N, C-alpha and C positions, 0 to 999 in steps of 0.2 A: 702701687704706694711711691707715686712719682708727684713731678712739680705740677702748681696748677695755676692755672689764666688767671691773671685779675677778671673781676667785674667788668662784663661788656665785651672784652677780647676777642674776634668773633673766629680766630683761626685758630685748629691745631690743638684742641684739649685732649683728645685721644692721645695725640703723637706724645703731648707733652708727659705722660701719664709713663713713658718708658725710657729709663737711664742711658740706654745705648741712643739715644733720641738726642742729647740735650748736648745743645751747641755752645760748649765751654771752653777757652781754649788754655787757660791757666789757673793756677791752685788757688784758694780759698780757706786760709786759714780760719776763718772764723765757723766756715761751713765745716772742718773737717773736724774741727772742737766741737761743736754740734754733736756730731754726727759719732764721734769718738764716745763721746758721754752717751748720746741717745745708746748706743750700740750695748754698752755698759748696763743702762738702765733694764731692754730687752730682755740680755741674759737675768737678769734681779728678779724680771718676771718670772721666770722658771724654776731655778734655783736662788734664792731660797723661796721665793713667791708661791708660787704656784704650787711645789712639794708641800710647804705646809700648809696650804689652806686644803689639796687634799687630806694627808697624813690627818688632819685635825676631823676632815670629816667620816670616815673609816672607824671600823671599833679595834681597840688598842691593840689586839692579837695580830694585828693587818698595817699597823701606820709602818714599821720598818719598810715593809714590802713596796709602800706606795713610794716614801721616799727613795727604794733603789731605783727603783723605777724610773722617777722622774732623773734621777743623777744620771743612769746607766745611758737612757736617752737622749740627754746635755753631751755625753762623750758620743755617744755609736754617732747623732748624726752629724755632730762635726765632722768627724770623717771621714763620712761619705757624701757628705759638703764637699770637704775640699777634695777628693777622691775624683768625683764628676759629679756631684749634685748640680753645684755651684752652675756647671758647664749644661747639662740639662733643663734647666730652670731658664738662664739669660746667655748660653753658648748660641751661636749661628747654626741652626740645624738645616741648611740649604735647603734643598729642595724639598723638607719637610719643617720650617721654620715657623709653619703658621702652627705645627701642633706641639712641640717639641724644640729643645736647644739641639748641638752637637756634641762628639765627644774631642774634637779638636787639640783643647786645650786640658788633658788629664793634670788631676792634681795641680790643679792653677798654674802650668805652664807658663801661660800667657798674662798672669798678672806679674806684673814686676814692681819692680819701688817707685818707679816714674809715672807707671802708668796711671790714666787718669778717670773719672767717671763721673761726666760734668764736671763739678770744682770742687770733688774731693779725690784722695789716692783710691783706685780700685780697689784695693787693699781695704780698707776702709766701708766703703761700697759693698764688697765680698762678704766680710763679716759680721756688717748689718745684716744682712740678709741672712746668713747661718743663724743669726738668735731668731729668725721667725720658724725657719727649717728645726730648729730647737722644738718652741714652744708648742707646736701645730701639733706631731704626734704626743706631746708629752699630756695636751687638754684631753686628747682622747682614751689616753686612761682612766679617766674617771667613768667612763662606760663600762668595762668590764673589771674593775676593782675587787678584791676581795678575791678573786677566782681564777683567773689565766696563770699558766704556769709560765715562770718567770722566763725560761728558753723559747716561749712559744711569742711573749712579749716583743724578745729580741729580734728577733724572724719577723715580727709580723711591721715590726716601725721600721727596720731598714729597707722590706720590700714594699709598704706603704708610701714611703716618701720617696721611692725611686720611680714609682708606677701610677701614685696618685698626685702626691702633692709637687714636684716637679713640674711633670708636662702642666697643671695647673694656672703654678704660678708662669709657666714660658708664656700661656694663655693669654693671661691678663696682664702683666709685667716684662715680658720678655721678645715682646714681640712678636706676640700670636696671635692667633684669630679673634678674640673676645678684646683685647686691645685695640685690634682694628676695627672694628665694630664702636668704641664709644665705650665700653663698658668705666663705669663709677666705680673704683673700689681701690679708693686713698691708701688701706693701710691692713685690708685682709678681712675683709665681707664676704668673697666667695673664697679665697685663697687660703685662708686662715678659720674664720669659723664656720663657715657651714663644712668646708672640708672636714672638719673635726667633727663636729656635731653630726653629722649622717653617718663618719665611721662607728662613733660611738655607739648610737644605735643599731647601727646593722651588727657589733661586736654585741651588742646585749642582747638583740634577737637567735645570735647563730648559736652563742652559749648559754644562754637561756639563767632563768633566774638564778639567787643566792638561793642556799636551802634557807625555809623559814619565812621566803619575801611574803608580804601580805599577812603574815602568820603571827613573827617573831616582830617585835622591837627593833631596829637598828640606829637606835640614834649615833649622832657622831661623839666620841668617844671624848673628845677636846676641843670646844669651841675657844678656849684661849688660844692656840696654836693656832686655828680656823681665822680668827678676826686676826692674827698675826701676819698670817700669808695676806687674806684678803688687801691688809692696809699696804704690803709692798706690791701689790699686782695693781692697787692704783697708782702708787707715785712711778711704778715702772709705766705706765702706758702711756706716762706722758714721753715718752721715749719711743714708744713703739706708733702714738697715731702725729705726734709735732716731730719727733727724727724722720718721718715717711714724706716731709716733705724734702730732703736729702740736701736741705740750705738751713740756715739761720736766718732768718728773713721772717716777714709778714704771713704768708703762708703756715710758717710754722707755731707761729703767737695765734693765730687763728685756730688752728688746729687743738693747741693746746687748750684753749679756751673753751672750744664746745665740747671737749672732751672732758674735762672737768664737769662742765654743767651738766653732761648727758648721765655721768658716775648720779652726779648728787640727785639727777629727777628721778632716775632706775632705784635709788636706793629708797626715796619716800614715798613713790608710787608701789614698789612691792611691798613696803612697811606699814602701809596703807589698808593697800588690799587683805594683807593679812589681818590685820586689826579688826577689821571689818568681819572678816568670817571668822574668825576664833578666837576673838573677845580681847588676846594679848599681842600687842608687837612683840617678834623674838630675834634677836642678834642674829642669828643662821638667816630670817628673811633679811633683813635691811641689806648685809653681805651681799646674799645674794643678788638680789638685786643691784645694790653699784657692778657686781660685774656683768649681769647683763647690759646695766645702761652702756656701762664701757663697750663691750663685743656690739652691742647695737650703733653706736655713734661712729665706730672704729672706720666703717666703708666710707661713712660720708663725713668723714670730721674734715678732709681739707676741702668739701664743695659747698659745704652750709654756712650760715652764720647761727647767734648765741640763740635766738628763737626758735629756729628749727631746733637745736638743740636741746632745750629745754621739751617740746611736744615728739621727738626722739625716744629723749630719755622716759618722760611720762608715759610715753604707747611702750616702750621697752620693759618697764616695772610690770604695766596690766596683762600683758599679753605671755613675756614670758613666764610670767606663775601662773596663766590660766594653762600655759599650756603642760607644765611642770605635772600639776594637780592631776590632770587630762592623761598624760602619759602614763602616768603611775598608778594612779588609781581607777581610771576606766579600762584602759590599753594595757593595763597591769604589766608591761615592759621594765624592766629592772636597769635600765642607765642609771649606774649606783648613783653617781654624784651629778645626775642631770644636765648629762652635758650638751646632748639635742635640745634641750627645750632652751637651754639658757644661751648657747654659742650657735646651733643649727638654727634656733627661732631667731634670734637677735642677730644673726648673721643677713637673715633670707628680708628681715624687718629692714632693717639698716642700709642694705645695697637699694631695696624698693625705693626708700626714703632718699637716699642719697639723687636718685633719678627725679626725684618728686619735688625737690628742695635746691635743689643747684641753683636754678632760676629766680627761685623767688626767696622771701624774709631775709634779704639781704647773703645770697647765695652766690656762690661766684660767678655765674652766669651761663650758660645756654651756648654751645658751641655751634659753628656757625651752621645752617640748615638742620639745626635740632626743633624743637618744641617738644617741652613737656613729657607731652605723651608718647613721642617717639622716642624721648630718652630710657623713661618708665619699661618701654620697649626692651628695649637693648638692656636696660639691668635685669628684667623677665628671665631674657636668653642666659645672660650669664649665671643667674640662678638656679634653673633648670638643667643647663651641661654640667654644672659643677655637682649640680644632687644624685643627677642621674649618672654619670662619671663616674663618682667615690664611692657610690651604693652597690654600681654590679661589680668596679672593681676592689674594691673591699671583701666582699662577700665573697669573691672569688679566691682573694688573697685568704681569708680566713678559714674556707673548707678544703684550700688545699695544705697547710697547716694543722689541720685537723685531723688530717688521714694521713700524714708524715707523722707527726710527732705527738700529735693531740694538743688539744689547746687547754683542757679544763683542769684542775689538780680533781683528788678524787674527794666524794663526800666527806671522809675520816679528813685527810687532809684539810680541806675548809672549815670542817668544824675547830679541827687543832689550833689553825690558823695560818698565815702565807708566811709570816716572821721568822717562825720556829721549824714550817716546814721544809721553808725555800731556802734559809740563810742562816738557819740552827741561830736563830740570834734572839732576841724580846727587846721592843723597846723600852719598859721600865722594868725596874727591878727593887722593888719595893717590898 
């Protein structure tokens, strides 16, 4: 999520993606104000946005458990990022720098009041990146909703953030090997969406389906809550994508425009797919299509123009809708809140489309020596590396936690509901 070159600039597209290489000597008040605003918007995406979106989708007996998970992850990820996560992602790893950052400035000891990252204070940059580290493990919650122990969720989130999210973040944005290759990921197609989607479906497969999955209806208990959360996500996403320009400039403006177009196109495409197939358009469908459109445009948002964004959004609605049906009905995998088909598949599609459209339809322009084919090849390497690393390491984490403390509540506890079993509270007292 970094700077992008103007169309026709022939040098350094990949290097401009890395904040450490920004050649700025003085603070910009305008840039600082925009990234401060964007930081608040991205945090707003997790709490209350994602929390309400997910909470409305589960059954009423589990509504508090999902809200609690999103809130607890926000707190836990913040402390981890402060203690060592920021350095693992953006620090200097010495001889291992292509793969991971270092531990040289634990507890942000090297981040001072006057230190800069480009044209903004490093404190603001670190906080902006913290909000991404918060929302990514929170997205994974949708894969194991309604059946994971709260203690297991905390251990999983902490370890996963350390050994999956932080390294991939470093590969792409912190001076690692994928950034050096020239991978285009403006705001998180690989780092956020593929990572979260793959982790969610691996968790769903390791833990097994919810009781009654496939035989008992499990509709969202409160669509009003879900739509409210989805609306907050849409607004917050402008900070997510346009803020990733790390400046108040034309790149941020274009990222905001294409983000909105992608969301609108994804919503309509999903709605019409569902309308044709089932005879009626659903509210759940249109808001899920919006999230698919947003997730898919994210990696390309700083590199493509409005026409490409329209194509990407429409493709997201169709492809992610099809993937959702296939995973649940054909493969019968209970990715409870469709994290992989929406975020994982959307992240793959958007990352590949970033390479396809960067040099066409008003895109930012290919870097010197790059062709569309070679750029798409780099994008594919980024997708494959993220997918494999996340899948393997997530599986190992889950298996270790299961062996030590157990991942899943008992069958009786699942029937009773996680709210009362894990938190001794209920979401509604009517």
